[in-house]
C-alpha positions, 0 to 999 in steps of 0.5 A: 153478836157474830161480828167481833169488830163491833164488840169493842165499840158496843163495850165503849158505849156501855161503859159511857152509859155506866159512867154517865149513870154513876156521875149523875147519881152520885152528884145528886146523892152527895148534896142530898145526904148533906141536906138530910144532916144540916149540922153534919154535912161533911160526915154525911157525905163521907159515910155515903162515900164509904158505901161507894168504897165498900162496893168498889172494894168487893168488885175484885172479889166478885170477879174472883168468885165467878171463876172464868173471866169469860163470865164477867158479864154476870157481875154487872148484869146482877148489879143492874137488877139490884140497882133497878130494884133500889131505884124503883123503891127510891121513887116511893120516897117522899122528900121535902122540897128545899133550897139545897138543890137550887142554884143562884140565877147568876153565879161565878165559880169561886177561885177557892173552888178551882183550887179544890178542883186542881187538888181533886184532879191530882187525887184522881191520878192516884185513884185512877192509877191503883183502880186501873193498874193496881193489879199490874203494879202489884204483879210487878212488885212480885205478887201472884194473881190472888195476892194482887186481887187481895191487895187491890181489895184491901186498897179499896177496903182501906178507903171505905174504912177511913171514910166510915171512921172519919164520918163517925168521929169527925162529928165530935172530934177535930180531925182537920189536921188528920185530913190535911196531913193525909196526902203527906202520909200517903206520899211517905207510904209510897216512898216506903214501897220504893225503898222496901219493895218487899212482897210480904208488906206490899199488901199491908201497904196497899191497905194503909195507902187506901186508908189514908187516901179515903177522906181526901175526896169526899172530905173535900166535897164536904168541906166545899159544901160547908164553904159554899152552902148555896152552891152545894150541887155545883161543888158536888158535880164540879169535884166529881168531874175533877176526880173523873178527869184525873182518873181518865187522864192517868188511865190513858197515859199510864198505858205507856208506863205500866211496867215502870213502877218506880217512875209511877210511884215518884209521880204519885208522891209529887201529886200527893205533896202538891195536894197537901200544899193546896189543902193548907193554902185552902185552910187559910180563913176557911170553915174547915173546923165546921167540916171536920 
């Protein structure tokens, strides 16, 4: 393309289509996974989201492997080919028709679901901060490019590992309080980063922050699906939208504060404490024991 002024608008259009594809696919896959495991809906969604996190955690490494940043387009191009092949294979699957994807003719979004929505918007702030500005924040903490990429990969890897372990062990163990206190643990880890900004422990802290964040988002979808079984598709789409809204807002706002790491960490700590309060409020007269 010779006209460079068109490159950015074209890139934005491609990003919009990518986001639409992700939103539509994962919103459908969450209730589909839950429908295949009626007695372990939350675990099924957690393990599905583990795979999403696993893919996300490898992306910084893939960018490092291509070497020159000018060749970045080879990564999404390769992924596009793989996704296309998988999509074609998916068309050959025969799924039994059920009521899981059906919505009532008349429904009202429950007030509890709005509280889930607020909690996940706040979660989106944290995920968006590290997802979009994680490398910059780590460099501000004194890490070089390679360690910053490693820290970011470990953050996403921690998220993925937590989702896998939660999905496996929540079947036979009561992990509800681990889920409820996870935001508070993340807040404590962020506070430690403020108090002890040691280059040698930042990478480890990124892994731990990701690990204890891992179950919050998919766990909320699983919990919401158990609470509102007739609204499973709505729950999935509604909370996916909440996450993306939070991510989108913080990505735009943080551009003005990307070099003020302590302010960012203080804000994220407040978000995590509020999430913890909201989750404990939702716990009252809930079916959380069935979800975890």
